[in-house]
N, C-alpha and C positions, 0 to 999 in steps of 0.2 A: 681245923677242919670245919667247914660250914655245916650247920645243922639244918634239918628240914622238918617241916610240920608233919605230924602223923596223919595218915590217910585211913579212914575207916570206911570200907566199902559196904558195910552191912547196916548202916544207920538210916537207910531210906528205902523206899519201896521201888522195886524194879519196874513196876507198871508206870509209876510216876516218872521214872527216868526215861523210859521208852517214849512216853507221851511228850516229855520235854524235847526230845530229839526229833519229834515229828516225822518218824519213819525214815530218817536218813540212814544210809548205809554206813558201815564202819569206816570205809574209805573217806566218805564225805565228812564224817565227824572228825577224824584225825586230820584231814586237810584243813578244816576250820581251825583246829588248835594249832597246827603248824603256821597258819597265817597269823594267828594271834601271837605266837612265839616270835615270828618275824625272820627275815633274812639278814644275816650279818657276818660277823667275824668267824663264827663256827663253820658256816657253809662255805665261806671263801677259802678257809684252810682246807676243808674237806674236798673242794673242787680240785685243788692242786694235788692233794694226796691221792685221790682216786685217779686223777689223770696220769700219775706215775705208772699205774698198771697198764696204761695204753701206750706207753713209750717203748715197750720191750718186744715189739712184734715185727722187726724190720731188718734183721741182719742178714738173712739167708740170701736174698736176691743179689745183693752187692758182692758177696763172696763166691757165689756159685761157679762162675767160670774159673776162678783160681783153684777152688777145691777140685773141680773136674780135671784140671791140668795136674794138680799135685798127686792125685791117686789114679790117674789115667782111666777115668770113667768115660764110657761112651755116651753120646747124646741120648741114646735110647734109655739109659739107666740113671742119668744124673738127676732126673726128677725125683728119685727116691729120697734125696736129701730134704727137699721141701715137703715131700709126703710124710716123712718121719716127724717133722715139726707139726704138721697139720693133724697127724694121728694123735699125737700127744695133746694138741689143742682140743680135739674132739672129746677125748677121754676127760680132760680137765673141765670142759664146758658141761658135760653131762654130770660128772661127779660133783663138782663144786656148786653147780646150779641147783641140783637136787638137795645137796647137803644144806645149802643156805635156806631153803624152804623148811627143812625139818629141824635144823639146829641153830639157825640164825645166820646173819650176814657177817658177823664180826670175825669169826675164825678164818673163813676164806679170804677176807680182806687182809689178814695178817700173814697167812701161810703162802698164798699164791706168789707174791712178789719175792719172798724168801727162797722158794723153790726155784723160781726163774733165775735168780742171781747165782745161786749155788751151782746149778748145772750149766749155766752160761759160762762161768769161769772154768769149770771142768772141761767143757767142750773144746777150749783152746788148746788142751793138751792131748787131744785125740790122736791115737797112734795108727788108726786105719779109717777108711771111709765108713765102715759099718759101725765102729765105735763112735764116730762123729754123729752118725744117724741116731744111735742110741741116746747120746747126750742131748741131742736136739729134741728127741721125743719127750724127755723129762722137762726140758725148757718149755716145750709146748704145753705140757700138763699144767705148768704154772700159769703161762700166758693165757691158755684157754679158760682157766678159772677167773682170771682177772677181769676179762672184758664183760661177761654177763653179770657177775656178782657185784663188781664195783659200780656198774651202772644202776642196778637195782638198789644198792645201798644208798647211793647219792640221791636218787629220786625220792627215797623214803624219808629223807631229812629235809626236803625242799618244800617250801610253801607252793601252792598250786600256781601262783602267779609267776614263779621263777622256773617252771618246768622246762622252759626253752633252754636252760643252762645245761641240761643233759645232752642236748644236741651240740651245744657249744663245747662240751667236754671232749668231744671227738677230735678237737684241734690238737690234743696231745698225741693222737695217733699220727697226725701229719708231722708234728714236731719230732716224733720218734723216727719217722722216715727221713726227715731232713738231717737229724743228728747222725744216723747211720750212714747217709750218703756223704756227709762232710767228713766223717771219720774215714770212710773208704777213700775219698778223694785225697786226703792227706797221707794216708798210710800205704795204700795198695800200689800206686804207680812205681814207687821206688823199692818196694819189698816183694816184688813178684818176679817170675821168670822173665828173661829178656824177650822182647817182642820180635816177631818175625820181620825180616827185612827182605829187600829184593835179592840180596846176595845169599842170605841164610834163611830159608823158609822155616826150618825147624832148628832153632838155636839150642845149644847145650844148656842145661840148667841143673845146678846143684840145689835140689829141692830143699834140703835142710837149711842151707845158708842163704838162698836167694828167694825162695817162695814161702816165706813165713808170714807175709802180711795178713793173710786171712786169719791166722791165729791171733795176731795182735788186735785185729778188729773184734773178734769174739771176746778176747780178754778185756778190752777196753769197755765194750758194752756191758759185759758181765759185772765189772767193777762199778760202773755207773749205776747199774740196777741195784747192786748191793748198797750203795750209798743212799739210793732212794728208799730202800727197805728200812734203813736205819732212821731216816727222816720220818717215815710213816710211824715208826715205833715210838719216837721220842717227842715229836712236835705236837701230836694230838693223840691222846689215848682215848680210843673211840668206845662209846657205849653201843649197846644194841639199838637197832632202829626202833622208834616208837611204833611204827606200823606192824613190825614183826612181833614186838612185845604184846601189842593189843590183840593180834591174831591168836596169841596164846593166852589171852585174858590175864596177863601179868600187870594188873592195874597199877599197883604201887610203883613198880619200876618205870612204867610208862610216864607217870606223873613226875617222877624224879628226873627222868631224861629230859622231858619237855621243859620243865622249869629251869633246869641248869643250862640247857641250850640258850634259853632266853637270857639268863644271867651273863653268859659268855658274850652274847650279842648286845649287852648293855641295857636289857629290859628287865623290869620287875613284874613277872607274870605269875599269878597264882592259879592253879588248876586243882579241882577237886574230883573225887570219883564220880560225882554227878555229871561232870562234863564228858565222861567217857561212856562208850557203849556198855549196856548192862550184860553181865554174865548170864548165859542161859542156866536155868535151874539144874540141868543135867550135866553142865560143864564142870569137871573136877577142878578143884583148886590146885594151882601150881605156882604158888608165890613163895619165895624164900622167906625164912623167918626174920632175917635182918636185911636191911637195905644199906648199901654203901653209897656215900655221897660221891658226886661226880666232879666236884670242883676242888682245887687246892685253895689255900687261904686267900690268894690274890684273885681267884676266879678266872685264871687264865686258861686252864686246861681241864678237860675231863680226865679223871684219874682212875676210875674203876667202875665197872658195872657189876650188878649182881651176876656172878659168873655161872651160876648153876644152869644147866641146860635142861629145859623142860621137854617132855615128850612132844612130838609134833601133834597138832590137833587133827591132822588128816594124814593118811598114809600116802605114799607115793602113787599107789594104784588109783587112789581116789583123785589125786591131782591130775593124773592122766585122763581119768573119766571126765573131769570137769572141762578139760581142754576140748573134748569132742562131744559135749552136749550140743543140741541144735543151735543154741544161741551163739556158740563160739566156733562151731565146726568149720564154717567157711573161713572165718578170720584165721584160725589156727593153720589150716592147710595152705592158705595164700601166704601168710607170714613165713611159714616154713619154706615154701617155694621161693619166696623172695630172697631169703638168706642163702638158700642152696644155689640158686642161679647167679646171684650176685657174686658169691664166692668163686664159682666156676669161671665166670667171665673175667673177673678181675685178676684171679690167680693165673689164668692162662696167659694173660698179658703181662702182669707185673713181675712174676717170678723169673720169666725168661727175658725181660726187657734188656738188661745189660748184655745178654748174649745176642739178642736181636741187633743191638746197636753195634756190637763188635763185628757181627757177621754181614749185615747189610752194606754198610759203607756207602760212599757216594763217589761219583766220578771214577768208578771201577777200582777204587783202592779201599782197603779196610780202614776203619777209624782207629786212631791211636787210643791206647787205654786211657790216657789222661783226658782226652776229649770225650771218651765214653763216660767216664766217671763225672766229668763236668756236666754233660748232658743229663745224666741220671740225677745229679744234684739239682739241676734246674727243674726237672720233672718232679722231684720231691717237694721243692719249694712251692711249685705251682699248686700243690694240694692244700697248702696251709689256709688260704682264704676260703676254701670250700666250706670248712666248718663254721667260719664266721658268717659267711653269707647265708648258710643254711639256718643258723639260729635266728636270722632276720626273716628269711623267706617263709618259714613255717608259721609265723605270726601274721602273715599277710593273707589275702583272700585265697592264695594258693593252698595254704594249710600244709599239713604233713603229706597228704596224698598227692596234691598237685606238685609239690616240690620234688617228691620222689619220682613221679612220672616224668617230669621235665628233665631231671638229671639222668635218669635211666635211658630215655630215648636220645638225649644229647650225647651220652657216652657212646652209644652204639654208632651214631653218625661220625663222631670224632675218631673213633677207633677204625671205622671203615676208611676214612681219609688216610690214617696212618698206614693202613695195610697196602695202599696203592701209591705211597709217597715216591717222589722222584727227585727230591732236593732236601738238603739238610735243614733249611728254614721250615719247610713244610713238616718235617719230622718233629722239630722242636715245638712248633705251634700246636700240632695235632696231639702229640703225647702230653704236652702241658695241659691241653684242654681235657683230655681223658683224666689226667690226675686231678684236676680241679673238680670236674663233674662227678667222678667216682667217689672222691672224698666227700663231696656234698651229699651224695646218695647214701653212703655209709653213715654219715652223721645223722641223717634223719631216721634211717633204719634203727640205729642204736637207741634213739630217743623214742621212736614210735612203739617199738615192741614192748618195753616195760610199761609204757603208758596205757596200752590198750588192754592189758590183762590185769585181773584182780590180784591183790597182795598174796592171797593164799596159794596161788599157782604161778606167781610172777617169776620166781627163780626157776621153777621147772620149765616154764614156757620159754624164757629167755635162754636158759641153759641148753634146752633141746634144740631151739632154733640155731643157736651158735654152734652146737655140736653137729647139726646137719650141714651147716656151712663149712665146718671143718672136714666132714666127709668129702664134700665137693673139693675142698682144698687138698685132700689126700690124693684123690683120683686125677685132678686136673694136671698137676705137674707130670704125672706118669703118662697121661694121654698126650700132653703137649710134647714130651720128649719123643714119643713114638710118632706122632703126626709130623714133628719137625723133620724127621728123617725122610719123609715123603715130599714135603713142600714147606719151605720155611715159613710162609705166611698163612698156612692152613689153620693153625691154632688161633690166629688173629680173627679170621673169618667166623670161626665158631664162637669166639668171644662177642662179636658183633650180634650174632643171633641171641646169645645169652642175655645181653643187656636189653635187647628188644623184648624178650619174654618177661624180664623183670618189670618193664614198664607196663606190660599187659596185666600182670598180676596185681600191680599197684592200682590200676584203674578199677579192677574188680573188687577191691577191698570194701567191705560194707560200712566201716566206721572211720570217721575223721575225728581225731582226738583233740584238735585245737579247741581250747576253751570249753570242753565238755566234761572231761573226767580226768582221773589220775592217769 
């Protein structure tokens, strides 16, 4: 076991320490130390592991028509399936986001993916529509915690110069959509009820023996998520983030974490208590008596953190008050609006897309299921470059705000074209453009939100924003199902308006975070 030098935080004067930092904020001090520690093997592993949490959010849309057929659910009520998932996501985002601010990022990182995989596998054995909705609620509780907490966690291990990688990490969301669409394309056409023909408009179907493909899709994705959970557990045993530790004034642990990340990255960096922010005189001590080393003998992995959970330095109510002080009020309201409207607009389009494709058809004939799943796979693949392009665009003159505005207004235009399509080619091109631009938009939103808020409220802000997005996700499928019964393309027109309003909110944001702060 590697040994570490002892740190004495009481052998210098706090006034001298504050003078040495020249009035820098805690965030700026830790940013400087993370830059000193460097970017390397540790962060590269963590990018993949945090990305796993964003892979598990894409199964419902592809199976929705088959579940509707299996349980004989009307168009008006089938949206409850997606709403159940989003309800769980809302609860997960609020709960895990708040928990991560009070007790640290590590436990949500471990638990959320495990919850997602467990209930994902159970959902494949659902015996009724409502039991499936219940299982998907708990899947959503895990997924909803993954997205805000994993993003905040990864950001707090990154040197400032690599913050663009948080935007890049959203590529895993696209990979998840592609994975789900490929699984659906392989499994569903041959394991679903027979398709209607000119001679038999409503063919007989043995549901138990012919329409089990949606169960296989859920089981396959659940098992893959379980495997990712195991990799998270054994490939890199994660310490608490240095920014969270320092927000609790756990100085010794912060030093150990930073030095050992540097060692994993192949650097020999020494940090003393003088390099860290001074503890206020009134701040109670909350440091464990013994420190655990974070490296094994070979220095390959972090193996344990000081596991004691110190009390939060600020209460949840205080975090909320900080979000609405004059400095942040406008940003908070606009960011919350962006998450809510983006979720509404995207969900109304994305959740019902396979059903749109089956219903619309071209040349007066419905599309075959195999062609529908192929088109949906093309749509999903088109979103992959969105995250990659976003990570480049945000570092140009456009910055975060310009990139978000361009993608939001572009999504509105492409979706309008989709709503008035009259050919298969136009449908493929316009839906692929929506996929690309909406993914680009989400990528920047996921990166901008934790960047713009301080560490002390970051989890609360991101969790609340994500939770509001989930509320919109709950209501949107229900509204879409109801609107769908009046006019098939009416939900699409509402989505166009939603993306337009997102662009307007982005333009009104007061802060551009490119090269300015964490």
